[in-house]
MARSE-956444 format. One record per residue: x, y, z of N, C-alpha, C in turn; residue in one letter; residue number from 1. Coordinates in Angstrom, 2 decimals. Atoms other than C-alpha are relative to their C-alpha. Layout:
BEGIN
<pagu <X; Y; Z>; <X; Y; Z>; <X; Y; Z>; 'a'; NUM>,
...
This chain:
BEGIN
<pagu <-0.23; 0.87; -1.15>; <-56.33; 114.01; 7.85>; <-0.64; 0.75; 1.30>; 'm'; 1>,
<pagu <0.52; -0.42; -1.21>; <-58.02; 114.35; 11.17>; <0.40; -0.80; 1.16>; 'k'; 2>,
<pagu <-0.59; 0.67; -1.13>; <-56.76; 113.45; 14.65>; <-1.24; -0.83; 0.56>; 'v'; 3>,
<pagu <0.97; 0.76; -0.67>; <-58.87; 110.56; 16.04>; <0.44; -0.59; 1.35>; 'v'; 4>,
<pagu <-0.51; 0.46; -1.35>; <-56.74; 109.65; 19.04>; <1.38; 0.52; 0.22>; 's'; 5>,
<pagu <-1.38; -0.46; -0.36>; <-53.41; 110.49; 20.77>; <0.40; -0.37; 1.35>; 'g'; 6>,
<pagu <-0.59; 0.32; -1.35>; <-51.23; 110.30; 23.78>; <1.41; 0.45; 0.13>; 'g'; 7>,
<pagu <-1.44; -0.42; -0.23>; <-47.76; 110.52; 24.94>; <0.83; -1.14; 0.57>; 'l'; 8>,
<pagu <-0.92; 0.82; -0.67>; <-44.75; 108.65; 26.12>; <0.99; 0.87; 0.75>; 's'; 9>,
<pagu <-0.90; -0.79; -0.82>; <-42.38; 109.89; 28.84>; <1.13; -1.00; 0.41>; 'a'; 10>,
<pagu <-1.21; 0.81; -0.35>; <-38.87; 108.69; 29.66>; <1.00; 0.85; 0.80>; 'g'; 11>,
<pagu <-1.04; -0.66; -0.77>; <-35.86; 109.59; 31.77>; <0.09; -0.62; 1.33>; 'g'; 12>,
<pagu <-0.33; 0.81; -1.22>; <-34.26; 108.42; 34.99>; <-1.12; 0.38; 1.03>; 'a'; 13>,
<pagu <1.01; -0.30; -1.02>; <-36.99; 110.29; 37.14>; <-1.40; 0.13; -0.44>; 't'; 14>,
<pagu <1.39; -0.23; 0.50>; <-40.07; 110.14; 34.89>; <-1.05; -0.75; 0.79>; 'a'; 15>,
<pagu <1.06; 0.80; -0.78>; <-41.89; 107.46; 36.81>; <-0.38; 0.46; 1.31>; 'a'; 16>,
<pagu <0.15; -0.30; -1.41>; <-41.47; 109.04; 40.15>; <-0.44; 1.47; 0.10>; 'k'; 17>,
<pagu <0.21; -1.51; -0.24>; <-41.72; 112.83; 39.60>; <-0.82; 0.65; -1.18>; 'f'; 18>,
<pagu <0.74; -0.58; 1.04>; <-43.68; 113.36; 36.41>; <-1.62; -0.02; 0.12>; 'l'; 19>,
<pagu <1.51; -0.06; -0.07>; <-47.38; 114.55; 36.53>; <-0.50; 0.54; -1.42>; 'd'; 20>,
<pagu <0.62; -0.33; 1.29>; <-49.26; 114.60; 33.17>; <-1.19; 1.03; 0.29>; 'i'; 21>,
<pagu <1.04; -1.11; -0.33>; <-51.34; 117.95; 33.17>; <-0.94; 0.08; -1.11>; 't'; 22>,
<pagu <0.83; -0.10; 1.20>; <-52.77; 117.78; 29.67>; <0.35; -0.97; -1.05>; 'e'; 23>,
<pagu <-0.16; 0.83; 1.20>; <-53.21; 115.43; 26.71>; <-1.38; 0.06; -0.66>; 's'; 24>,
<pagu <1.28; -0.22; 0.70>; <-55.97; 116.42; 24.29>; <0.16; 0.39; -1.39>; 'y'; 25>,
<pagu <0.01; -0.44; 1.32>; <-56.73; 117.09; 20.71>; <-0.22; 1.56; -0.01>; 'p'; 26>,
<pagu <0.09; -1.48; -0.12>; <-56.01; 120.82; 20.32>; <-0.47; 0.63; -1.30>; 's'; 27>,
<pagu <0.48; -0.36; 1.32>; <-57.05; 121.09; 16.56>; <-0.33; -1.24; -0.73>; 'a'; 28>,
<pagu <0.34; 1.17; 0.77>; <-58.35; 118.75; 13.95>; <1.22; -0.79; -0.53>; 's'; 29>,
<pagu <-1.30; 0.68; 0.52>; <-54.71; 117.97; 13.03>; <1.12; 0.11; 1.08>; 'n'; 30>,
<pagu <-1.09; -0.09; -1.10>; <-52.80; 118.36; 16.37>; <-0.51; -0.54; 1.28>; 'a'; 31>,
<pagu <0.15; 0.41; -1.39>; <-52.44; 116.83; 19.77>; <0.95; 0.73; 0.97>; 'w'; 32>,
<pagu <-0.79; -0.83; -0.95>; <-51.20; 118.81; 22.82>; <0.26; -0.82; 1.24>; 't'; 33>,
<pagu <-0.32; 0.48; -1.24>; <-49.41; 117.33; 25.81>; <0.82; 1.00; 0.88>; 'v'; 34>,
<pagu <-0.97; -0.71; -1.00>; <-47.77; 118.97; 28.91>; <0.07; -0.74; 1.28>; 's'; 35>,
<pagu <-0.35; 0.69; -1.32>; <-46.43; 117.81; 32.15>; <0.75; 0.86; 0.93>; 'a'; 36>,
<pagu <-0.65; -0.70; -1.06>; <-44.92; 119.00; 35.36>; <1.10; -0.98; 0.55>; 'm'; 37>,
<pagu <-1.07; 0.80; -0.55>; <-41.46; 117.71; 36.41>; <0.34; 0.46; 1.39>; 'n'; 38>,
<pagu <-0.18; -0.34; -1.59>; <-41.37; 117.75; 40.28>; <1.43; -0.39; 0.50>; 'w'; 39>,
<pagu <-1.25; 0.53; -0.56>; <-37.88; 116.34; 40.45>; <0.98; 1.12; 0.33>; 'a'; 40>,
<pagu <-1.01; -1.14; -0.17>; <-36.14; 119.72; 40.51>; <1.21; -0.21; -0.82>; 'g'; 41>,
<pagu <-1.26; 0.30; 0.75>; <-32.58; 118.95; 39.48>; <0.24; -1.45; -0.17>; 'n'; 42>,
<pagu <-0.15; 1.39; 0.14>; <-33.19; 115.23; 39.18>; <0.24; -0.53; -1.33>; 'g'; 43>,
<pagu <-0.38; 0.37; 1.27>; <-32.34; 115.16; 35.60>; <-1.18; 0.25; -1.11>; 'g'; 44>,
<pagu <1.09; -0.22; 1.03>; <-34.24; 115.62; 32.29>; <-1.03; -1.15; -0.18>; 'p'; 45>,
<pagu <1.10; 0.92; 0.38>; <-37.61; 114.00; 31.39>; <-0.30; 0.42; -1.46>; 'i'; 46>,
<pagu <0.37; -0.18; 1.39>; <-38.39; 113.54; 27.77>; <-1.41; -0.34; -0.23>; 'v'; 47>,
<pagu <1.29; 0.26; 0.29>; <-41.96; 113.85; 26.68>; <-0.43; -0.02; -1.52>; 'i'; 48>,
<pagu <0.34; -0.05; 1.46>; <-43.17; 112.84; 23.20>; <-1.42; -0.22; -0.18>; 't'; 49>,
<pagu <1.39; 0.17; 0.28>; <-46.69; 113.43; 22.02>; <-0.26; -0.76; -1.36>; 'g'; 50>,
<pagu <0.32; 0.75; 1.22>; <-48.35; 111.21; 19.44>; <-1.43; 0.34; -0.37>; 'y'; 51>,
<pagu <1.28; -0.17; 0.56>; <-51.35; 111.77; 17.21>; <-0.37; -1.07; -0.99>; 'a'; 52>,
<pagu <0.36; 1.08; 0.93>; <-53.30; 108.99; 15.39>; <-1.02; 0.73; -0.77>; 'i'; 53>,
<pagu <0.92; -0.73; 0.87>; <-54.93; 110.42; 12.23>; <-0.59; -0.95; -0.92>; 'c'; 54>,
<pagu <0.64; 0.66; 1.08>; <-57.35; 109.25; 9.70>; <-0.68; 0.87; -1.11>; 'a'; 55>,
<pagu <0.68; -0.73; 0.97>; <-58.96; 110.45; 6.52>; <-1.50; 0.11; 0.29>; 'n'; 56>,
């Protein structure tokens, strides 16, 4: 299997207002890396889920 595409979803009470996506890229032939910065301080948790779409 090889990663052909990917991305992320983010949720939480403050995600839309205080979340900056800093990275989203294929980090290996079988992995996708995502990271983000939560600028909300103590505004509550933000959940980030990375997705990879793979093909043979």
